Backbone as CSV, one residue per row, in Angstrom:
resi,resn,N_x,N_y,N_z,CA_x,CA_y,CA_z,C_x,C_y,C_z
1,MET,-17.530,3.995,7.303,-16.899,5.236,7.761,-15.382,5.097,7.706
2,ALA,-14.708,6.169,7.307,-13.256,6.143,7.170,-12.566,6.075,8.518
3,ASP,-11.479,5.285,8.580,-10.685,5.199,9.801,-9.693,6.349,9.893
4,LEU,-9.345,6.928,8.756,-8.371,8.013,8.707,-9.067,9.324,8.341
5,THR,-8.657,10.408,8.980,-9.217,11.724,8.676,-8.089,12.709,8.415
6,LEU,-8.374,13.699,7.598,-7.374,14.696,7.227,-8.073,16.031,7.026
7,SER,-7.521,17.080,7.617,-8.085,18.424,7.458,-7.455,19.100,6.249
8,ALA,-8.246,19.920,5.561,-7.769,20.617,4.368,-8.406,21.996,4.282
9,GLN,-7.802,22.843,3.456,-8.340,24.181,3.212,-8.410,24.410,1.699
10,PRO,-9.369,25.229,1.251,-9.419,25.582,-0.169,-8.106,26.243,-0.575
11,ARG,-7.669,25.993,-1.819,-6.386,26.518,-2.277,-6.594,27.475,-3.446
12,GLU,-5.965,28.644,-3.330,-6.033,29.638,-4.399,-4.764,29.657,-5.243
13,LEU,-3.628,29.344,-4.638,-2.361,29.372,-5.367,-2.236,28.134,-6.256
14,THR,-1.845,28.360,-7.510,-1.655,27.263,-8.459,-0.353,27.495,-9.230
15,GLY,-0.005,26.521,-10.064,1.193,26.672,-10.884,2.455,26.791,-10.038
16,ARG,3.374,27.635,-10.477,4.642,27.801,-9.761,4.476,28.459,-8.401
17,LYS,3.335,29.090,-8.190,3.111,29.783,-6.925,2.940,28.819,-5.756
18,VAL,2.687,27.538,-6.068,2.476,26.588,-4.971,3.755,26.400,-4.157
19,ARG,4.891,26.868,-4.701,6.141,26.796,-3.939,6.012,27.562,-2.631
20,GLN,5.216,28.623,-2.657,4.999,29.397,-1.437,4.308,28.551,-0.373
21,LEU,3.395,27.678,-0.808,2.707,26.796,0.140,3.686,25.815,0.768
22,ARG,4.541,25.219,-0.057,5.494,24.229,0.448,6.457,24.857,1.441
23,ASN,6.806,26.132,1.212,7.685,26.832,2.150,7.018,27.029,3.505
24,ARG,5.690,26.960,3.511,4.933,27.109,4.760,4.519,25.759,5.338
25,GLY,5.058,24.667,4.784,4.744,23.336,5.309,3.419,22.791,4.840
26,LEU,2.919,23.312,3.711,1.645,22.852,3.168,1.880,22.105,1.851
27,THR,1.027,21.129,1.573,1.120,20.363,0.333,-0.118,20.612,-0.510
28,PRO,0.060,21.000,-1.772,-1.099,21.178,-2.659,-1.670,19.821,-3.066
29,VAL,-2.991,19.711,-3.031,-3.656,18.480,-3.452,-4.841,18.836,-4.346
30,VAL,-5.290,17.848,-5.120,-6.473,18.014,-5.968,-7.441,16.886,-5.653
31,VAL,-8.701,17.220,-5.426,-9.756,16.232,-5.223,-10.583,16.167,-6.504
32,TYR,-10.783,14.956,-7.022,-11.600,14.778,-8.219,-12.329,13.446,-8.086
33,GLY,-13.284,13.211,-8.957,-14.025,11.964,-8.868,-14.922,11.758,-10.064
34,LYS,-15.642,10.644,-10.034,-16.527,10.286,-11.134,-17.587,11.352,-11.358
35,THR,-18.106,11.891,-10.267,-19.125,12.937,-10.362,-18.683,14.210,-9.653
36,GLN,-17.393,14.271,-9.321,-16.852,15.396,-8.572,-15.897,16.209,-9.436
37,ALA,-16.242,17.475,-9.662,-15.346,18.353,-10.417,-14.074,18.575,-9.607
38,ALA,-12.956,18.691,-10.296,-11.671,18.861,-9.622,-11.682,20.105,-8.741
39,GLN,-11.183,19.940,-7.513,-11.101,21.051,-6.574,-9.699,21.105,-5.983
40,SER,-9.138,22.320,-5.965,-7.782,22.508,-5.442,-7.831,22.753,-3.936
41,LEU,-7.047,21.956,-3.193,-6.994,22.079,-1.739,-5.533,22.112,-1.290
42,GLN,-5.332,22.402,-0.025,-4.003,22.347,0.583,-4.131,21.686,1.940
43,VAL,-3.112,20.867,2.293,-3.133,20.154,3.564,-1.776,20.307,4.247
44,ASP,-1.758,20.127,5.549,-0.511,20.174,6.295,0.357,18.981,5.890
45,GLU,1.585,19.250,5.471,2.468,18.194,4.993,2.691,17.107,6.040
46,ARG,2.860,17.506,7.304,3.116,16.523,8.358,1.933,15.593,8.548
47,PHE,0.718,16.149,8.511,-0.470,15.326,8.704,-0.689,14.393,7.513
48,LEU,-0.397,14.876,6.304,-0.535,14.023,5.124,0.474,12.879,5.190
49,ASP,1.694,13.180,5.615,2.717,12.146,5.734,2.298,11.081,6.747
50,ARG,1.740,11.520,7.879,1.273,10.566,8.885,0.140,9.695,8.336
51,THR,-0.729,10.294,7.551,-1.835,9.545,6.951,-1.304,8.483,6.009
52,LEU,-0.295,8.837,5.224,0.299,7.874,4.297,0.973,6.739,5.053
53,GLN,1.654,7.058,6.145,2.326,6.039,6.950,1.328,5.108,7.629
54,SER,0.102,5.584,7.802,-0.943,4.777,8.441,-1.739,3.964,7.429
55,GLY,-1.237,3.900,6.194,-1.912,3.108,5.169,-2.787,3.912,4.251
56,GLY,-2.538,5.212,4.172,-3.381,6.096,3.375,-3.397,5.823,1.888
57,LEU,-2.420,5.073,1.358,-2.400,4.784,-0.077,-3.378,3.679,-0.461
58,SER,-3.959,2.995,0.504,-4.942,1.957,0.176,-6.231,2.095,0.985
59,ARG,-6.197,2.813,2.093,-7.367,2.917,2.955,-8.192,4.166,2.658
60,LEU,-9.451,4.099,3.027,-10.357,5.228,2.857,-9.979,6.351,3.815
61,VAL,-9.957,7.579,3.291,-9.603,8.753,4.089,-10.744,9.769,4.011
62,GLN,-11.149,10.270,5.165,-12.163,11.326,5.201,-11.457,12.672,5.227
63,VAL,-11.738,13.502,4.233,-11.122,14.824,4.137,-12.145,15.877,4.544
64,ASP,-11.844,16.583,5.627,-12.721,17.644,6.119,-12.164,18.985,5.657
65,VAL,-12.917,19.654,4.796,-12.462,20.917,4.228,-12.992,22.079,5.054
66,GLU,-12.113,23.024,5.330,-12.509,24.219,6.072,-13.660,24.905,5.347
67,GLY,-14.757,25.101,6.032,-15.928,25.690,5.402,-17.106,24.735,5.368
68,GLY,-16.844,23.442,5.685,-17.961,22.513,5.817,-17.990,21.353,4.841
69,GLU,-17.273,21.439,3.716,-17.306,20.334,2.759,-16.561,19.117,3.307
70,GLN,-16.981,17.949,2.871,-16.369,16.714,3.334,-16.328,15.712,2.181
71,TYR,-15.193,15.016,2.050,-15.029,14.025,0.988,-14.497,12.719,1.573
72,ASN,-14.977,11.611,1.034,-14.385,10.313,1.304,-13.514,9.988,0.101
73,VAL,-12.212,9.834,0.328,-11.293,9.715,-0.796,-10.348,8.526,-0.655
74,LEU,-9.803,8.129,-1.799,-8.654,7.236,-1.868,-7.514,8.065,-2.449
75,ILE,-6.342,7.974,-1.847,-5.200,8.742,-2.336,-4.619,7.995,-3.523
76,ARG,-4.811,8.537,-4.715,-4.431,7.842,-5.947,-2.951,7.957,-6.269
77,SER,-2.369,9.124,-6.032,-0.954,9.288,-6.355,-0.323,10.350,-5.467
78,VAL,0.975,10.193,-5.262,1.738,11.123,-4.436,3.045,11.440,-5.143
79,GLN,3.404,12.702,-5.189,4.682,13.118,-5.764,5.589,13.604,-4.640
80,ARG,6.848,13.147,-4.666,7.839,13.567,-3.680,9.068,14.128,-4.383
81,HIS,9.804,14.974,-3.664,11.055,15.516,-4.188,12.055,14.375,-4.327
82,PRO,12.757,14.264,-5.463,13.667,13.134,-5.688,14.833,13.054,-4.712
83,VAL,15.203,14.166,-4.081,16.342,14.176,-3.164,15.884,14.217,-1.705
84,SER,15.064,15.216,-1.368,14.634,15.385,0.026,13.465,14.483,0.398
85,HIS,12.739,13.973,-0.621,11.554,13.130,-0.431,10.399,13.869,0.248
86,ARG,10.474,15.181,0.273,9.340,15.956,0.791,8.148,15.817,-0.146
87,LEU,6.963,15.883,0.439,5.743,15.779,-0.365,5.581,17.022,-1.232
88,LEU,5.336,16.811,-2.526,5.157,17.921,-3.455,3.703,18.090,-3.883
89,HIS,2.990,16.968,-4.033,1.616,17.040,-4.535,0.934,15.695,-4.321
90,ALA,-0.390,15.711,-4.231,-1.140,14.463,-4.101,-2.481,14.588,-4.809
91,ASP,-2.955,13.479,-5.363,-4.270,13.411,-6.003,-5.198,12.576,-5.141
92,PHE,-6.359,13.145,-4.803,-7.363,12.455,-4.005,-8.547,12.113,-4.901
93,TYR,-8.948,10.851,-4.878,-10.098,10.426,-5.686,-11.325,10.277,-4.791
94,ALA,-12.328,11.129,-5.004,-13.561,11.098,-4.206,-14.405,9.895,-4.632
95,VAL,-14.807,9.075,-3.660,-15.534,7.850,-3.977,-16.952,7.882,-3.429
96,ASN,-17.774,7.032,-4.041,-19.117,6.762,-3.539,-19.002,5.541,-2.643
97,LEU,-19.425,5.644,-1.405,-19.254,4.554,-0.448,-20.029,3.295,-0.821
98,THR,-20.951,3.397,-1.775,-21.734,2.230,-2.189,-21.196,1.596,-3.468
99,GLU,-20.105,2.138,-4.016,-19.512,1.599,-5.241,-18.168,0.944,-4.941
100,LYS,-17.966,-0.268,-5.458,-16.711,-0.973,-5.244,-15.576,-0.293,-6.003
101,GLN,-14.383,-0.360,-5.405,-13.199,0.267,-5.983,-12.104,-0.777,-6.192
102,HIS,-11.206,-0.467,-7.125,-10.030,-1.307,-7.353,-8.820,-0.604,-6.756
103,VAL,-8.157,-1.261,-5.818,-6.971,-0.679,-5.177,-5.916,-1.768,-4.975
104,ASN,-4.669,-1.329,-4.800,-3.581,-2.252,-4.478,-3.339,-2.224,-2.972
105,VAL,-3.369,-3.389,-2.357,-3.208,-3.501,-0.906,-1.889,-4.221,-0.605
106,PRO,-1.089,-3.683,0.332,0.193,-4.326,0.668,0.022,-5.750,1.180
107,VAL,0.995,-6.606,0.838,1.025,-7.987,1.311,2.115,-8.103,2.375
108,VAL,1.783,-8.724,3.514,2.719,-8.839,4.633,2.856,-10.304,5.040
109,ALA,4.091,-10.777,5.163,4.334,-12.154,5.606,4.198,-12.257,7.116
110,VAL,3.565,-13.335,7.571,3.385,-13.589,9.000,3.892,-15.000,9.300
111,GLY,4.651,-15.135,10.376,5.150,-16.441,10.762,6.508,-16.743,10.151
112,LYS,6.923,-17.996,10.308,8.235,-18.452,9.828,8.088,-19.847,9.232
113,PRO,8.594,-20.071,8.033,8.483,-21.405,7.417,9.110,-22.488,8.302
114,GLU,8.405,-23.575,8.479,8.902,-24.659,9.325,10.162,-25.289,8.747
115,SER,10.309,-25.270,7.409,11.446,-25.925,6.773,12.589,-24.963,6.482
116,PHE,12.501,-23.745,6.984,13.535,-22.763,6.665,14.846,-23.087,7.373
117,ALA,15.969,-22.917,6.653,17.280,-23.163,7.227,18.303,-22.283,6.519
118,THR,19.505,-22.271,7.038,20.582,-21.503,6.415,20.753,-21.940,4.968
119,GLY,20.957,-20.973,4.081,21.099,-21.276,2.661,19.804,-21.139,1.890
120,MET,18.779,-20.639,2.547,17.490,-20.415,1.878,17.102,-18.949,1.962
121,THR,16.342,-18.504,0.981,15.828,-17.136,0.956,14.363,-17.146,0.541
122,ILE,13.565,-16.314,1.205,12.155,-16.173,0.836,12.018,-15.005,-0.126
123,LEU,11.417,-15.255,-1.270,11.150,-14.197,-2.238,9.686,-13.788,-2.146
124,GLN,9.457,-12.487,-1.991,8.089,-11.967,-2.023,7.846,-11.482,-3.440
125,ASN,7.128,-12.285,-4.209,6.906,-11.978,-5.621,5.897,-10.857,-5.831
126,LEU,4.982,-10.693,-4.889,3.991,-9.616,-4.953,4.064,-8.823,-3.654
127,ASP,4.517,-7.575,-3.735,4.533,-6.774,-2.512,3.191,-6.101,-2.265
128,SER,2.308,-6.131,-3.279,0.931,-5.663,-3.113,0.069,-6.438,-4.093
129,ILE,-1.225,-6.437,-3.840,-2.133,-7.183,-4.711,-3.385,-6.362,-4.966
130,ALA,-3.867,-6.412,-6.199,-5.065,-5.663,-6.577,-6.305,-6.370,-6.025
131,VAL,-7.184,-5.587,-5.423,-8.428,-6.139,-4.892,-9.598,-5.261,-5.328
132,GLU,-10.782,-5.832,-5.232,-12.021,-5.086,-5.456,-12.830,-5.153,-4.173
133,ALA,-13.254,-3.979,-3.688,-14.022,-3.944,-2.442,-14.703,-2.592,-2.304
134,LEU,-15.722,-2.552,-1.457,-16.304,-1.267,-1.102,-15.254,-0.470,-0.331
135,PRO,-15.258,0.852,-0.449,-14.232,1.662,0.224,-14.056,1.343,1.709
136,SER,-15.157,1.102,2.404,-15.066,0.846,3.842,-14.572,-0.557,4.166
137,ASP,-14.506,-1.450,3.164,-14.061,-2.823,3.381,-12.601,-3.039,2.997
138,ILE,-11.939,-2.027,2.459,-10.554,-2.187,2.014,-9.654,-2.391,3.234
139,PRO,-8.909,-3.498,3.286,-8.056,-3.771,4.457,-6.776,-2.958,4.427
140,LEU,-6.170,-2.801,5.600,-4.893,-2.099,5.694,-3.819,-2.870,4.954
141,ASN,-3.815,-4.193,5.096,-2.872,-5.045,4.387,-3.430,-6.466,4.336
142,ILE,-2.759,-7.316,3.578,-3.133,-8.725,3.484,-2.061,-9.524,4.210
143,GLU,-2.399,-10.128,5.348,-1.445,-10.927,6.108,-1.459,-12.360,5.590
144,VAL,-0.276,-12.836,5.237,-0.154,-14.180,4.663,0.709,-15.047,5.573
145,ASP,0.168,-16.153,6.048,0.905,-17.102,6.892,1.852,-17.910,6.008
146,VAL,3.161,-17.787,6.245,4.158,-18.481,5.409,4.714,-19.730,6.089
147,THR,4.040,-20.211,7.124,4.528,-21.369,7.877,4.771,-22.580,6.977
148,ASN,3.889,-22.814,6.006,3.987,-24.002,5.156,4.787,-23.776,3.883
149,LEU,5.402,-22.620,3.747,6.222,-22.341,2.571,7.463,-23.226,2.587
150,SER,7.827,-23.770,1.423,9.019,-24.614,1.337,9.621,-24.494,-0.057
151,LEU,10.753,-25.177,-0.267,11.386,-25.159,-1.589,10.483,-25.767,-2.649
152,ASP,9.647,-26.696,-2.242,8.779,-27.394,-3.189,7.367,-26.816,-3.264
153,LYS,7.039,-25.905,-2.345,5.662,-25.387,-2.314,5.651,-23.870,-2.145
154,ALA,5.176,-23.197,-3.179,5.020,-21.749,-3.122,3.638,-21.413,-2.568
155,ILE,3.436,-20.168,-2.201,2.110,-19.685,-1.796,1.568,-18.868,-2.952
156,ILE,0.391,-19.236,-3.433,-0.195,-18.584,-4.597,-1.407,-17.743,-4.188
157,VAL,-1.889,-16.938,-5.131,-3.011,-16.037,-4.862,-4.237,-16.802,-4.386
158,ALA,-4.485,-17.971,-4.955,-5.666,-18.762,-4.588,-5.641,-19.179,-3.126
159,GLU,-4.465,-19.133,-2.495,-4.347,-19.552,-1.102,-4.350,-18.384,-0.127
160,LEU,-4.543,-17.182,-0.615,-4.593,-16.019,0.266,-5.823,-16.093,1.161
161,PRO,-5.760,-15.505,2.345,-6.892,-15.591,3.277,-8.141,-14.900,2.738
162,GLU,-9.271,-15.495,3.039,-10.540,-14.888,2.639,-10.845,-13.715,3.568
163,ILE,-11.202,-12.583,2.969,-11.561,-11.384,3.736,-12.945,-10.947,3.274
164,ARG,-13.843,-10.798,4.203,-15.225,-10.467,3.868,-15.302,-9.185,3.031
165,GLY,-15.972,-9.270,1.910,-16.174,-8.105,1.060,-15.022,-7.808,0.126
166,VAL,-13.968,-8.633,0.152,-12.775,-8.378,-0.660,-12.605,-9.479,-1.700
167,GLN,-12.412,-9.074,-2.956,-12.151,-10.025,-4.042,-10.770,-9.759,-4.625
168,TYR,-9.942,-10.798,-4.713,-8.616,-10.656,-5.299,-8.736,-10.626,-6.826
169,LEU,-8.012,-9.709,-7.457,-8.097,-9.547,-8.904,-6.923,-10.180,-9.648
170,ALA,-5.878,-10.577,-8.944,-4.726,-11.212,-9.583,-5.086,-12.637,-10.003
171,GLU,-4.277,-13.197,-10.908,-4.503,-14.568,-11.359,-4.338,-15.534,-10.186
172,PRO,-5.244,-16.498,-10.031,-5.213,-17.420,-8.883,-3.890,-18.165,-8.714
173,HIS,-3.189,-18.450,-9.809,-1.965,-19.241,-9.719,-0.701,-18.374,-9.673
174,ASP,-0.845,-17.057,-9.602,0.325,-16.184,-9.455,1.001,-16.451,-8.114
175,HIS,2.325,-16.505,-8.117,3.068,-16.742,-6.884,3.125,-15.466,-6.042
176,VAL,2.836,-15.608,-4.758,2.943,-14.497,-3.817,4.263,-14.598,-3.058
177,PHE,4.550,-15.792,-2.529,5.827,-16.064,-1.853,6.411,-17.364,-2.398
178,THR,7.724,-17.366,-2.608,8.432,-18.588,-2.975,9.704,-18.673,-2.143
179,MET,10.239,-19.886,-2.017,11.500,-20.083,-1.308,12.521,-20.638,-2.296
180,ILE,13.738,-20.107,-2.248,14.786,-20.579,-3.138,16.036,-20.922,-2.335
181,ALA,16.869,-21.785,-2.926,18.138,-22.141,-2.313,19.208,-21.187,-2.818
182,THR,19.899,-20.541,-1.918,20.957,-19.609,-2.315,22.334,-20.225,-2.164
183,ARG,22.443,-21.291,-1.336,23.725,-21.979,-1.150,23.459,-23.470,-1.128
184,ALA,23.724,-24.106,-2.258,23.354,-25.508,-2.435,24.021,-26.417,-1.407
185,ASP,25.267,-26.107,-1.020,25.972,-26.970,-0.089,25.326,-26.991,1.282
186,GLU,24.733,-25.837,1.668,24.098,-25.768,2.980,22.701,-26.343,2.947
187,VAL,21.987,-26.170,1.806,20.639,-26.714,1.705,20.682,-28.232,1.791
188,ALA,21.755,-28.829,1.317,21.877,-30.283,1.373,21.947,-30.783,2.804
189,GLU,22.267,-29.857,3.746,22.373,-30.224,5.139,21.239,-29.639,5.969
190,VAL,20.084,-29.440,5.323,18.940,-28.805,5.987,18.561,-29.520,7.274
191,GLU,18.614,-30.849,7.265,18.123,-31.596,8.415,18.983,-31.368,9.657
192,VAL,20.256,-31.019,9.474,21.114,-30.835,10.631,21.460,-29.378,10.872
193,ALA,21.082,-28.508,9.956,21.420,-27.098,10.105,20.572,-26.464,11.181
194,ALA,21.148,-25.479,11.872,20.400,-24.763,12.902,19.384,-23.852,12.243
195,PRO,18.212,-23.675,12.830,17.197,-22.796,12.255,17.744,-21.386,12.064
196,ALA,17.382,-20.787,10.944,17.843,-19.426,10.649,16.664,-18.496,10.541
197,GLU,16.908,-17.225,10.764,15.848,-16.229,10.653,15.592,-15.941,9.186
198,PRO,14.359,-16.110,8.689,14.100,-15.925,7.266,14.268,-14.475,6.829
199,GLU,14.810,-14.327,5.636,14.941,-13.003,5.025,13.966,-12.932,3.875
200,VAL,13.045,-11.958,3.919,12.054,-11.799,2.866,12.545,-10.747,1.897
201,VAL,12.676,-11.131,0.637,13.148,-10.210,-0.391,11.991,-9.853,-1.296
202,ALA,11.630,-8.572,-1.339,10.520,-8.133,-2.192,10.974,-8.168,-3.633
203,LYS,10.197,-8.882,-4.457,10.552,-9.013,-5.859,9.615,-8.224,-6.749
204,GLY,8.424,-7.862,-6.230,7.448,-7.161,-7.043,7.823,-5.727,-7.307
205,LYS,7.128,-5.109,-8.245,7.388,-3.714,-8.591,6.885,-2.822,-7.501
206,LYS,7.732,-1.892,-7.060,7.345,-0.949,-6.014,6.806,0.331,-6.635
207,ASP,5.994,1.052,-5.830,5.452,2.323,-6.312,6.588,3.292,-6.584
208,GLU,6.513,3.972,-7.664,7.530,4.940,-8.007,7.227,6.266,-7.340
209,GLU,8.276,6.894,-6.850,8.131,8.224,-6.273,8.767,9.210,-7.214
210,GLU,7.998,10.166,-7.583,8.537,11.147,-8.505,9.377,12.146,-7.770
């Protein structure tokens, strides 16, 4: 069962006329699927934004349509205004709860490297990772303990935590987190330097917003 729910209404306005919907605080969306013919819907922009902030780009969402229809969906894509960043459109992919799906799940660092000191930087090489799982098993994010990260030891995909029902699709030896020296003179004094708060720099490709 989906943890997130979203109300929607059937949509009659299409093309340039959808501007009227946006002026009323509504976002046009399309629901489609492997066995589902495309259906035009509209949702409250504020509620859709909250759903996205709650992990809606990777988690299963239950869409309740006015009139009785109901869909279990994954939000495949979102379009935003390049300046205001208001939601312009979204595509919902209707899924079968018994069929595994491929989705990208955010990666989150947890903890602090024991060897971290001034003059070091943590690079997050993958800000998300592709997984295969049943829709109801897709996690909100992948928490990675970086305590043992060091200049000599990166954290790779093969070392990611095991999650029941989830299979990682990235190459096992791909780097997820690495540590680099940014100031050689200070790294040479690691043993006497005061502990510093690690800075995580995302290096992976981020989702593009149109």
